[in-house]
C-alpha positions in Angstrom: 10.4 -98.9 140.0 9.4 -98.8 136.3 11.6 -98.0 133.4 11.4 -94.3 132.6 14.2 -93.9 130.0 15.4 -96.4 127.3 18.6 -95.9 125.5 18.3 -97.7 122.2 21.4 -98.4 120.0 20.0 -99.1 116.5 21.6 -100.9 113.6 20.6 -102.8 110.5 19.7 -106.1 112.2 20.7 -106.1 115.9 19.4 -103.6 118.4 20.5 -103.1 122.0 18.2 -101.8 124.7 19.3 -100.2 128.0 16.4 -99.3 130.4 16.9 -97.2 133.5 14.6 -95.6 136.1 14.3 -92.0 137.1 17.5 -92.1 139.2 19.6 -93.8 136.5 19.6 -97.3 137.9 19.7 -100.1 135.3 16.5 -102.2 135.2 16.7 -103.9 131.9 19.3 -104.6 129.2 18.4 -106.7 126.2 19.5 -107.6 122.7 16.8 -107.7 120.0 16.5 -108.7 116.4 15.0 -106.2 114.0 11.6 -108.0 113.8 11.4 -108.2 117.6 11.9 -104.5 118.5 8.4 -103.1 118.0 6.8 -106.2 119.6 9.0 -105.9 122.7 8.4 -102.1 123.1 4.6 -102.5 122.6 4.6 -104.6 125.9 6.4 -101.9 127.9 4.8 -99.1 129.8 5.0 -95.7 128.1 8.5 -94.3 128.6 11.1 -92.0 126.9 13.0 -93.9 124.1 16.2 -92.2 123.0 18.3 -93.0 120.0 21.2 -91.4 118.1 20.3 -89.4 115.1 21.6 -91.7 112.4 20.4 -93.7 109.4 16.9 -95.1 110.0 16.4 -93.2 113.2 13.5 -91.1 111.9 11.7 -94.2 110.7 12.1 -96.0 114.1 11.1 -92.8 115.9 7.8 -92.6 114.1 7.0 -96.3 114.6 7.9 -96.2 118.3 5.8 -93.1 118.9 2.8 -95.0 117.5 3.2 -97.4 120.4 2.6 -94.5 122.9 6.3 -93.9 123.8 7.9 -90.5 123.8 10.9 -90.5 121.4 13.9 -88.2 121.2 17.0 -88.2 119.0 20.5 -87.1 120.1 23.4 -86.1 117.9 26.1 -88.7 118.2 28.7 -86.1 119.1 26.7 -85.4 122.3 26.6 -89.1 123.2 30.3 -89.8 122.9 31.4 -88.1 126.2 29.1 -90.5 128.2 30.6 -93.8 126.8 32.4 -95.6 129.6 35.2 -98.1 128.9 35.6 -99.8 125.6 33.1 -99.3 122.8 30.4 -101.9 122.5 26.7 -101.8 121.8 25.5 -102.0 125.4 27.9 -99.2 126.4 26.6 -97.1 123.5 23.0 -97.7 124.6 23.9 -96.8 128.2 25.6 -93.6 127.1 22.5 -92.6 125.1 20.2 -93.2 128.2 22.5 -91.1 130.4 22.9 -88.3 127.9 19.1 -88.1 127.6 18.8 -87.4 131.4 20.8 -84.2 131.2 18.5 -81.2 131.5 20.5 -79.1 129.1 20.8 -81.8 126.4 20.0 -80.7 122.8 17.8 -83.0 120.8 17.4 -83.4 117.0 13.9 -82.8 115.5 12.2 -85.9 114.2 11.3 -85.7 110.5 7.9 -86.6 109.1 7.6 -88.8 106.0 6.8 -85.8 103.9 10.0 -84.0 105.1 12.1 -87.1 104.3 10.5 -87.3 100.8 11.6 -83.7 100.2 15.0 -84.3 101.6 15.4 -87.4 99.5 14.5 -85.3 96.4 17.1 -82.7 97.3 19.8 -85.3 97.7 19.0 -86.7 94.3 19.1 -83.2 92.8 22.5 -82.6 94.3 23.8 -85.9 92.9 22.6 -84.9 89.4 24.3 -81.5 89.8 27.6 -83.1 90.8 27.4 -85.6 87.9 26.8 -82.7 85.5 29.8 -80.7 86.9 32.0 -83.8 86.7 30.9 -84.4 83.1 31.5 -80.8 82.1 35.0 -80.9 83.6 35.8 -84.1 81.8 34.6 -82.6 78.5 36.9 -79.6 79.1 39.8 -81.8 80.0 39.5 -84.1 77.0 39.1 -81.2 74.6 42.3 -79.6 76.1 44.2 -82.8 75.0 43.2 -81.9 71.4 44.4 -78.3 71.9 40.8 -76.9 72.3 40.3 -74.8 75.4 36.8 -73.8 76.8 36.1 -71.5 79.7 34.9 -72.9 83.0 31.2 -73.4 83.7 28.3 -75.4 82.3 27.1 -72.5 80.2 30.4 -72.2 78.4 30.5 -75.9 77.5 26.8 -75.8 76.5 27.5 -72.9 74.2 30.9 -73.9 72.7 30.6 -77.7 72.3 28.1 -77.6 69.4 30.4 -75.1 67.6 33.4 -77.3 68.1 31.6 -80.3 66.7 30.6 -78.4 63.6 34.0 -76.9 63.0 35.8 -79.1 60.4 39.1 -77.4 60.8 39.9 -77.8 64.5 41.8 -81.0 64.2 39.2 -83.5 65.5 38.9 -86.7 63.5 35.7 -88.7 62.9 36.0 -90.9 66.0 36.7 -88.1 68.4 33.7 -86.1 67.1 31.5 -89.1 67.7 32.8 -89.5 71.2 32.3 -85.8 72.0 28.8 -86.0 70.5 28.0 -88.8 72.9 29.2 -86.7 75.8 27.1 -83.8 74.5 24.0 -86.1 74.5 24.8 -87.2 78.0 25.1 -83.6 79.2 21.8 -82.7 77.6 20.1 -85.7 79.4 21.6 -84.6 82.8 20.4 -81.0 82.2 16.9 -82.1 81.4 16.8 -84.2 84.6 18.1 -81.2 86.6 15.4 -78.9 85.1 12.8 -81.5 85.9 14.0 -81.6 89.5 13.6 -77.8 89.8 10.1 -78.0 88.2 9.0 -80.7 90.7 10.3 -78.7 93.6 8.2 -75.7 92.5 5.1 -78.0 92.2 5.7 -79.5 95.7 6.1 -76.0 97.2 2.7 -74.9 95.8 1.1 -77.6 98.0 3.0 -76.6 101.1 2.0 -73.6 103.1 5.3 -73.3 104.9 7.3 -73.3 101.6 4.9 -70.7 100.1 5.4 -68.3 103.0 9.2 -68.8 102.9 9.4 -68.0 99.2 8.1 -64.6 100.0 11.3 -63.7 101.9 13.8 -61.6 100.0 16.8 -63.9 99.1 14.9 -67.2 99.6 13.8 -69.0 96.5 12.0 -72.2 95.9 15.1 -74.4 96.5 16.0 -72.8 99.8 12.4 -72.8 101.0 12.0 -76.5 100.2 15.3 -77.5 101.8 14.4 -75.5 104.9 11.1 -77.3 105.3 12.8 -80.7 104.7 15.3 -79.9 107.5 13.2 -78.3 110.2 9.5 -78.6 109.3 7.7 -75.7 110.9 10.7 -74.7 113.0 9.0 -74.9 116.3 11.7 -77.2 117.7 13.8 -74.0 118.0 13.0 -71.5 120.7 13.9 -68.4 118.6 15.5 -67.3 115.4 18.9 -67.0 116.9 18.7 -70.7 118.0 17.9 -71.6 114.4 20.7 -69.6 112.9 23.1 -71.1 115.4 22.0 -74.6 114.4 22.8 -73.6 110.8 26.3 -72.6 111.9 25.8 -68.9 111.0 27.0 -67.5 114.3 30.6 -67.0 115.6 32.4 -69.8 117.2 33.9 -69.1 120.6 37.1 -69.9 122.4 37.0 -68.0 125.7 38.8 -68.5 128.9 39.6 -66.5 132.1 36.7 -64.2 131.5 38.1 -63.1 128.2 35.6 -63.7 125.3 37.2 -64.6 122.0 35.0 -64.9 119.0 36.1 -66.8 116.0 34.7 -67.3 112.5 31.3 -68.9 112.0 30.9 -72.3 113.7 29.8 -74.1 110.4 27.8 -76.6 112.5 24.6 -78.2 111.5 23.2 -78.7 108.0 26.0 -77.6 105.5 23.7 -77.9 102.5 21.1 -75.6 103.9 23.8 -73.2 105.2 25.2 -73.0 101.7 21.8 -72.1 100.2 21.4 -69.3 102.7 24.8 -67.9 101.9 24.0 -68.0 98.2 20.7 -66.2 98.9 22.6 -63.6 100.9 24.9 -63.0 97.9 21.9 -62.4 95.8 20.5 -59.9 98.3 23.8 -57.9 98.4 23.9 -57.9 94.6 20.5 -56.5 94.0 20.0 -54.4 97.2 22.3 -51.5 96.0 19.5 -49.8 94.1 16.8 -50.5 96.7 15.7 -48.2 99.5 13.8 -50.5 101.9 15.2 -50.9 105.4 16.6 -54.4 104.9 18.5 -53.4 101.7 19.9 -50.3 103.3 21.1 -52.3 106.3 22.7 -54.9 104.0 24.6 -52.2 102.1 25.8 -50.6 105.3 27.2 -53.9 106.5 28.8 -54.5 103.1 30.5 -51.1 103.3 31.6 -51.6 106.9 32.7 -55.2 107.0 33.4 -56.4 103.4 31.7 -58.8 101.1 32.3 -62.1 102.8 31.3 -61.0 106.3 28.3 -59.1 104.9 27.2 -62.4 103.2 27.2 -64.2 106.6 25.5 -61.4 108.4 22.7 -61.2 105.8 22.4 -65.1 105.8 22.0 -64.9 109.6 19.3 -62.3 109.2 17.5 -64.4 106.6 17.6 -67.5 108.8 16.1 -65.5 111.7 13.3 -64.1 109.5 12.7 -67.6 108.1 12.2 -69.0 111.7 9.6 -66.3 112.4 7.7 -67.1 109.2 7.8 -70.8 109.9 7.1 -71.0 113.7 4.6 -68.1 114.0 2.7 -68.7 110.7 3.3 -65.2 109.5 4.0 -63.8 106.0 7.0 -61.7 105.0 6.4 -58.0 105.1 9.3 -55.8 103.8 10.0 -52.8 106.0 10.2 -49.5 104.1 
C-alpha cells in the first residue's frame, strides 16, 4: 500500500518524516536535511502532508503544495494528546500523522505570501507602538524624579513636554534639558513611523477588495480590516460566522458535566491581537450608537442597558465578527438595516 498521510516535524535544519497508509500502518520514517526535503517529497506520490502550525510552516506548506501534495496545518495543542512515550522528533511526527486522520480534527488555514506580508507589517506596527508607550512611560518617570508630574498617555506627554523644556523656572538644569530634548526627538521619530504605518495600511487596503468591503462595516476600520485579512484571508476556511467568532475566542467557554451546561466567560482562544481590535471596535459602536436609530445600534444599546458595558462590548464584537465573515466569505457588501 502507498503512503497516504505524512506527518512532518519541521525545524530549522533537521526534518523528520513519518509516512503511514490509510489504516495507519507505518510505511516510511526518515530524517532529512533542510535542502533534501523538497527533493525527497517531489519523488513521492501525491499524499496528505501534515505539519504543526509553527514558525516557517506556511512557507513549507506553499512549497510542498507546488509539488502536488495536499497540505494541512494543525495547532500544536491538538497534536500533543497523540504523542506516545517520551518526546522526540519521530514521536512528534507520528503524533501529527495520527491526529490528521481524525475526522473531527480542526486545521489551521494556510496563509498566502500577501497575507504574511500584511501580518508582518502589523507586527512591526505593534512593536513601534510598544516602543512609543515604553518611551512615554520612561519620560514620565524621569520627570517625576525632578518633581514634574505629567498625566498618563501619549497625548499628554506630547503636549506638556515642550512646555516643560521652555519653562526656565521648573528646576531643570542645562544637562537634564538636553537629555529630555533628545527623548522628545526620539518620541517624534517613533510617532512619525507610526503614522507612516497607518498610511501604508490604508494604501494596501485600497488595493484589496476584501479589506475595502470590511471597512464598510460599522465598527471596523482600516486596521481591523487589514488584520482580519492577514489572519483569515477570504474566511472560507470557516463554515459560518459563529465558527469564525469562536475561533477569535468571542464565545463563552464551557465546563459542563452530568448533563448540566455551565457557561463561563469568553474562551479567549485564537488570535488575541485580532480579538482586541474587534473589542475596541465594539467599544466605538457602543459609544456612538446612542444617538442612532438603525436596527444594529438599537440592539447594541438594548444589550448595554440589559447586561452592562463589558458584556455588551463582547456581544457587539461577536456580532461584528459574524458580519465580517459574511462579507468575506460571500463577497457581499455591508448594508445597514434601518
